TORKOL-4160 file (C-alpha; in steps of 0.2 Angstrom, whole numbers, padded with zeros to 4 digits, m for minus):
263
<pt num="1" X="0529" Y="0409" Z="0542"/>
<pt num="2" X="0528" Y="0414" Z="0524"/>
<pt num="3" X="0513" Y="0410" Z="0513"/>
<pt num="4" X="0515" Y="0398" Z="0500"/>
<pt num="5" X="0519" Y="0404" Z="0482"/>
<pt num="6" X="0504" Y="0407" Z="0472"/>
<pt num="7" X="0500" Y="0394" Z="0458"/>
<pt num="8" X="0501" Y="0408" Z="0445"/>
<pt num="9" X="0511" Y="0424" Z="0443"/>
<pt num="10" X="0511" Y="0439" Z="0432"/>
<pt num="11" X="0525" Y="0450" Z="0427"/>
<pt num="12" X="0524" Y="0468" Z="0432"/>
<pt num="13" X="0525" Y="0480" Z="0418"/>
<pt num="14" X="0535" Y="0497" Z="0417"/>
<pt num="15" X="0526" Y="0511" Z="0426"/>
<pt num="16" X="0513" Y="0499" Z="0433"/>
<pt num="17" X="0506" Y="0503" Z="0450"/>
<pt num="18" X="0507" Y="0491" Z="0464"/>
<pt num="19" X="0488" Y="0490" Z="0467"/>
<pt num="20" X="0485" Y="0487" Z="0449"/>
<pt num="21" X="0498" Y="0473" Z="0448"/>
<pt num="22" X="0491" Y="0465" Z="0463"/>
<pt num="23" X="0473" Y="0465" Z="0455"/>
<pt num="24" X="0480" Y="0457" Z="0440"/>
<pt num="25" X="0489" Y="0444" Z="0451"/>
<pt num="26" X="0473" Y="0441" Z="0461"/>
<pt num="27" X="0463" Y="0439" Z="0444"/>
<pt num="28" X="0476" Y="0426" Z="0438"/>
<pt num="29" X="0473" Y="0416" Z="0453"/>
<pt num="30" X="0454" Y="0417" Z="0453"/>
<pt num="31" X="0452" Y="0428" Z="0468"/>
<pt num="32" X="0449" Y="0446" Z="0472"/>
<pt num="33" X="0461" Y="0459" Z="0480"/>
<pt num="34" X="0455" Y="0457" Z="0498"/>
<pt num="35" X="0457" Y="0438" Z="0497"/>
<pt num="36" X="0474" Y="0439" Z="0490"/>
<pt num="37" X="0480" Y="0451" Z="0503"/>
<pt num="38" X="0472" Y="0440" Z="0517"/>
<pt num="39" X="0481" Y="0425" Z="0510"/>
<pt num="40" X="0498" Y="0435" Z="0510"/>
<pt num="41" X="0494" Y="0440" Z="0528"/>
<pt num="42" X="0495" Y="0459" Z="0524"/>
<pt num="43" X="0485" Y="0469" Z="0536"/>
<pt num="44" X="0475" Y="0479" Z="0523"/>
<pt num="45" X="0460" Y="0475" Z="0512"/>
<pt num="46" X="0464" Y="0487" Z="0498"/>
<pt num="47" X="0480" Y="0487" Z="0488"/>
<pt num="48" X="0479" Y="0505" Z="0485"/>
<pt num="49" X="0485" Y="0508" Z="0503"/>
<pt num="50" X="0502" Y="0501" Z="0498"/>
<pt num="51" X="0505" Y="0512" Z="0483"/>
<pt num="52" X="0514" Y="0526" Z="0492"/>
<pt num="53" X="0523" Y="0515" Z="0505"/>
<pt num="54" X="0525" Y="0496" Z="0507"/>
<pt num="55" X="0536" Y="0490" Z="0521"/>
<pt num="56" X="0550" Y="0477" Z="0520"/>
<pt num="57" X="0539" Y="0463" Z="0528"/>
<pt num="58" X="0525" Y="0466" Z="0516"/>
<pt num="59" X="0536" Y="0467" Z="0501"/>
<pt num="60" X="0544" Y="0451" Z="0506"/>
<pt num="61" X="0528" Y="0442" Z="0507"/>
<pt num="62" X="0522" Y="0448" Z="0491"/>
<pt num="63" X="0538" Y="0444" Z="0482"/>
<pt num="64" X="0538" Y="0426" Z="0489"/>
<pt num="65" X="0521" Y="0423" Z="0484"/>
<pt num="66" X="0523" Y="0430" Z="0466"/>
<pt num="67" X="0541" Y="0423" Z="0465"/>
<pt num="68" X="0549" Y="0439" Z="0461"/>
<pt num="69" X="0562" Y="0450" Z="0469"/>
<pt num="70" X="0556" Y="0462" Z="0484"/>
<pt num="71" X="0565" Y="0476" Z="0475"/>
<pt num="72" X="0553" Y="0474" Z="0460"/>
<pt num="73" X="0538" Y="0475" Z="0472"/>
<pt num="74" X="0545" Y="0491" Z="0480"/>
<pt num="75" X="0548" Y="0498" Z="0462"/>
<pt num="76" X="0529" Y="0497" Z="0459"/>
<pt num="77" X="0526" Y="0511" Z="0472"/>
<pt num="78" X="0528" Y="0529" Z="0470"/>
<pt num="79" X="0546" Y="0535" Z="0473"/>
<pt num="80" X="0551" Y="0548" Z="0486"/>
<pt num="81" X="0543" Y="0565" Z="0480"/>
<pt num="82" X="0546" Y="0583" Z="0483"/>
<pt num="83" X="0531" Y="0592" Z="0492"/>
<pt num="84" X="0526" Y="0600" Z="0475"/>
<pt num="85" X="0527" Y="0583" Z="0466"/>
<pt num="86" X="0516" Y="0575" Z="0480"/>
<pt num="87" X="0503" Y="0589" Z="0478"/>
<pt num="88" X="0502" Y="0585" Z="0460"/>
<pt num="89" X="0500" Y="0566" Z="0462"/>
<pt num="90" X="0482" Y="0560" Z="0466"/>
<pt num="91" X="0479" Y="0548" Z="0481"/>
<pt num="92" X="0465" Y="0540" Z="0472"/>
<pt num="93" X="0463" Y="0538" Z="0453"/>
<pt num="94" X="0455" Y="0552" Z="0444"/>
<pt num="95" X="0458" Y="0548" Z="0426"/>
<pt num="96" X="0463" Y="0532" Z="0416"/>
<pt num="97" X="0466" Y="0525" Z="0399"/>
<pt num="98" X="0450" Y="0516" Z="0392"/>
<pt num="99" X="0460" Y="0505" Z="0381"/>
<pt num="100" X="0474" Y="0500" Z="0394"/>
<pt num="101" X="0461" Y="0499" Z="0408"/>
<pt num="102" X="0451" Y="0485" Z="0399"/>
<pt num="103" X="0467" Y="0475" Z="0400"/>
<pt num="104" X="0468" Y="0477" Z="0419"/>
<pt num="105" X="0482" Y="0490" Z="0419"/>
<pt num="106" X="0484" Y="0504" Z="0432"/>
<pt num="107" X="0499" Y="0515" Z="0429"/>
<pt num="108" X="0508" Y="0528" Z="0440"/>
<pt num="109" X="0508" Y="0542" Z="0427"/>
<pt num="110" X="0489" Y="0542" Z="0427"/>
<pt num="111" X="0489" Y="0549" Z="0444"/>
<pt num="112" X="0500" Y="0564" Z="0440"/>
<pt num="113" X="0490" Y="0581" Z="0437"/>
<pt num="114" X="0501" Y="0584" Z="0422"/>
<pt num="115" X="0497" Y="0567" Z="0413"/>
<pt num="116" X="0487" Y="0570" Z="0398"/>
<pt num="117" X="0490" Y="0555" Z="0386"/>
<pt num="118" X="0493" Y="0537" Z="0390"/>
<pt num="119" X="0512" Y="0533" Z="0389"/>
<pt num="120" X="0508" Y="0515" Z="0383"/>
<pt num="121" X="0496" Y="0517" Z="0369"/>
<pt num="122" X="0495" Y="0536" Z="0366"/>
<pt num="123" X="0476" Y="0537" Z="0370"/>
<pt num="124" X="0471" Y="0553" Z="0378"/>
<pt num="125" X="0466" Y="0550" Z="0397"/>
<pt num="126" X="0448" Y="0552" Z="0402"/>
<pt num="127" X="0440" Y="0554" Z="0419"/>
<pt num="128" X="0437" Y="0539" Z="0429"/>
<pt num="129" X="0420" Y="0546" Z="0434"/>
<pt num="130" X="0408" Y="0558" Z="0425"/>
<pt num="131" X="0410" Y="0561" Z="0406"/>
<pt num="132" X="0419" Y="0547" Z="0398"/>
<pt num="133" X="0426" Y="0556" Z="0383"/>
<pt num="134" X="0429" Y="0574" Z="0377"/>
<pt num="135" X="0421" Y="0572" Z="0360"/>
<pt num="136" X="0411" Y="0589" Z="0363"/>
<pt num="137" X="0426" Y="0598" Z="0369"/>
<pt num="138" X="0434" Y="0610" Z="0356"/>
<pt num="139" X="0450" Y="0603" Z="0348"/>
<pt num="140" X="0459" Y="0620" Z="0351"/>
<pt num="141" X="0455" Y="0618" Z="0370"/>
<pt num="142" X="0461" Y="0600" Z="0370"/>
<pt num="143" X="0478" Y="0605" Z="0361"/>
<pt num="144" X="0480" Y="0620" Z="0373"/>
<pt num="145" X="0477" Y="0609" Z="0388"/>
<pt num="146" X="0490" Y="0596" Z="0382"/>
<pt num="147" X="0503" Y="0610" Z="0380"/>
<pt num="148" X="0498" Y="0617" Z="0397"/>
<pt num="149" X="0500" Y="0599" Z="0405"/>
<pt num="150" X="0518" Y="0598" Z="0398"/>
<pt num="151" X="0522" Y="0615" Z="0405"/>
<pt num="152" X="0515" Y="0610" Z="0422"/>
<pt num="153" X="0526" Y="0594" Z="0422"/>
<pt num="154" X="0541" Y="0605" Z="0417"/>
<pt num="155" X="0538" Y="0617" Z="0431"/>
<pt num="156" X="0536" Y="0602" Z="0444"/>
<pt num="157" X="0551" Y="0592" Z="0438"/>
<pt num="158" X="0562" Y="0607" Z="0436"/>
<pt num="159" X="0558" Y="0613" Z="0453"/>
<pt num="160" X="0556" Y="0631" Z="0447"/>
<pt num="161" X="0546" Y="0640" Z="0460"/>
<pt num="162" X="0543" Y="0655" Z="0447"/>
<pt num="163" X="0537" Y="0643" Z="0434"/>
<pt num="164" X="0526" Y="0634" Z="0446"/>
<pt num="165" X="0518" Y="0650" Z="0453"/>
<pt num="166" X="0514" Y="0657" Z="0436"/>
<pt num="167" X="0506" Y="0640" Z="0431"/>
<pt num="168" X="0495" Y="0639" Z="0447"/>
<pt num="169" X="0491" Y="0658" Z="0446"/>
<pt num="170" X="0483" Y="0654" Z="0429"/>
<pt num="171" X="0474" Y="0639" Z="0435"/>
<pt num="172" X="0467" Y="0649" Z="0450"/>
<pt num="173" X="0460" Y="0662" Z="0440"/>
<pt num="174" X="0454" Y="0652" Z="0425"/>
<pt num="175" X="0444" Y="0639" Z="0435"/>
<pt num="176" X="0435" Y="0653" Z="0444"/>
<pt num="177" X="0428" Y="0658" Z="0427"/>
<pt num="178" X="0421" Y="0641" Z="0426"/>
<pt num="179" X="0412" Y="0643" Z="0443"/>
<pt num="180" X="0423" Y="0630" Z="0452"/>
<pt num="181" X="0424" Y="0634" Z="0470"/>
<pt num="182" X="0438" Y="0621" Z="0476"/>
<pt num="183" X="0456" Y="0621" Z="0477"/>
<pt num="184" X="0466" Y="0624" Z="0461"/>
<pt num="185" X="0476" Y="0608" Z="0464"/>
<pt num="186" X="0460" Y="0598" Z="0466"/>
<pt num="187" X="0453" Y="0605" Z="0450"/>
<pt num="188" X="0468" Y="0598" Z="0440"/>
<pt num="189" X="0465" Y="0581" Z="0448"/>
<pt num="190" X="0446" Y="0581" Z="0449"/>
<pt num="191" X="0433" Y="0572" Z="0438"/>
<pt num="192" X="0426" Y="0588" Z="0430"/>
<pt num="193" X="0434" Y="0587" Z="0413"/>
<pt num="194" X="0430" Y="0604" Z="0407"/>
<pt num="195" X="0437" Y="0612" Z="0422"/>
<pt num="196" X="0453" Y="0602" Z="0421"/>
<pt num="197" X="0455" Y="0606" Z="0403"/>
<pt num="198" X="0452" Y="0624" Z="0405"/>
<pt num="199" X="0464" Y="0625" Z="0420"/>
<pt num="200" X="0478" Y="0616" Z="0410"/>
<pt num="201" X="0474" Y="0627" Z="0394"/>
<pt num="202" X="0476" Y="0643" Z="0405"/>
<pt num="203" X="0494" Y="0637" Z="0410"/>
<pt num="204" X="0498" Y="0637" Z="0391"/>
<pt num="205" X="0490" Y="0653" Z="0388"/>
<pt num="206" X="0498" Y="0662" Z="0402"/>
<pt num="207" X="0515" Y="0659" Z="0394"/>
<pt num="208" X="0512" Y="0673" Z="0382"/>
<pt num="209" X="0508" Y="0691" Z="0390"/>
<pt num="210" X="0499" Y="0684" Z="0405"/>
<pt num="211" X="0495" Y="0701" Z="0413"/>
<pt num="212" X="0486" Y="0707" Z="0398"/>
<pt num="213" X="0476" Y="0691" Z="0397"/>
<pt num="214" X="0471" Y="0692" Z="0415"/>
<pt num="215" X="0466" Y="0710" Z="0413"/>
<pt num="216" X="0455" Y="0706" Z="0398"/>
<pt num="217" X="0447" Y="0691" Z="0407"/>
<pt num="218" X="0444" Y="0702" Z="0423"/>
<pt num="219" X="0431" Y="0713" Z="0413"/>
<pt num="220" X="0413" Y="0708" Z="0418"/>
<pt num="221" X="0418" Y="0694" Z="0430"/>
<pt num="222" X="0407" Y="0691" Z="0446"/>
<pt num="223" X="0413" Y="0694" Z="0464"/>
<pt num="224" X="0419" Y="0676" Z="0467"/>
<pt num="225" X="0430" Y="0677" Z="0451"/>
<pt num="226" X="0437" Y="0694" Z="0457"/>
<pt num="227" X="0442" Y="0686" Z="0473"/>
<pt num="228" X="0450" Y="0673" Z="0464"/>
<pt num="229" X="0460" Y="0686" Z="0454"/>
<pt num="230" X="0466" Y="0694" Z="0470"/>
<pt num="231" X="0470" Y="0676" Z="0477"/>
<pt num="232" X="0480" Y="0672" Z="0461"/>
<pt num="233" X="0491" Y="0687" Z="0463"/>
<pt num="234" X="0490" Y="0688" Z="0483"/>
<pt num="235" X="0509" Y="0686" Z="0485"/>
<pt num="236" X="0514" Y="0698" Z="0470"/>
<pt num="237" X="0504" Y="0714" Z="0473"/>
<pt num="238" X="0515" Y="0723" Z="0459"/>
<pt num="239" X="0508" Y="0711" Z="0446"/>
<pt num="240" X="0491" Y="0713" Z="0453"/>
<pt num="241" X="0492" Y="0732" Z="0451"/>
<pt num="242" X="0499" Y="0730" Z="0434"/>
<pt num="243" X="0483" Y="0719" Z="0429"/>
<pt num="244" X="0472" Y="0732" Z="0436"/>
<pt num="245" X="0480" Y="0746" Z="0427"/>
<pt num="246" X="0480" Y="0737" Z="0410"/>
<pt num="247" X="0461" Y="0733" Z="0413"/>
<pt num="248" X="0457" Y="0751" Z="0417"/>
<pt num="249" X="0467" Y="0757" Z="0402"/>
<pt num="250" X="0459" Y="0744" Z="0391"/>
<pt num="251" X="0442" Y="0750" Z="0397"/>
<pt num="252" X="0446" Y="0768" Z="0393"/>
<pt num="253" X="0452" Y="0763" Z="0376"/>
<pt num="254" X="0436" Y="0753" Z="0372"/>
<pt num="255" X="0425" Y="0768" Z="0379"/>
<pt num="256" X="0434" Y="0780" Z="0368"/>
<pt num="257" X="0432" Y="0769" Z="0353"/>
<pt num="258" X="0413" Y="0767" Z="0356"/>
<pt num="259" X="0411" Y="0787" Z="0357"/>
<pt num="260" X="0420" Y="0789" Z="0341"/>
<pt num="261" X="0409" Y="0776" Z="0332"/>
<pt num="262" X="0393" Y="0785" Z="0338"/>
<pt num="263" X="0400" Y="0801" Z="0331"/>
């Protein structure tokens, strides 16, 4: 037996996530998410459980209650993704748009590791936890991070293994310099704004002479960062050897310049 249609319905918006739309639907009918799902006889208390997969029966119940087509309900979930895209899509919200969130919106692109600005209003996305804004972050870092985010999206959507490896190599090493001890993919989807910005900015910086920049950064680093450098190039020993060689040559050059200055 299908539940009766709800007294009020709300139209889904482009790129809206199913859980966010269900929350707006619940609010319009003066109940919370759990009460709405119980009324629809859907066996979950949280709409977020439906974001990545909603079966035909659940979609039909929701569609009937909201008086919309089941295909529209299914369109609010994430589409089929490659393994790489899935790894760059957060299971739980890690950033949002302050302006659109106030209006009750929850959009799909906010979950992407490469998302930087809200596609609806253009406002820069901020962490859902921790520091609410990046006012103290240097503008140059923010701009570089925005460029790095675009390059990450390009590598993910292009399905270019070479471009993706280069991007993640830069992130792996860069976040180690910020004393981040977690997985590089998590760093890009975490709540530590500075680490995320630094990782994204590194992707942009790595596009120009990445070996030289890695060699320069390798000077004076701690043991953990040195391990991160090895990890970043673990599948490309020739590149690692090049980084080490450039670093040594640079150290010799700096040493020679220091001797000359004393003379």
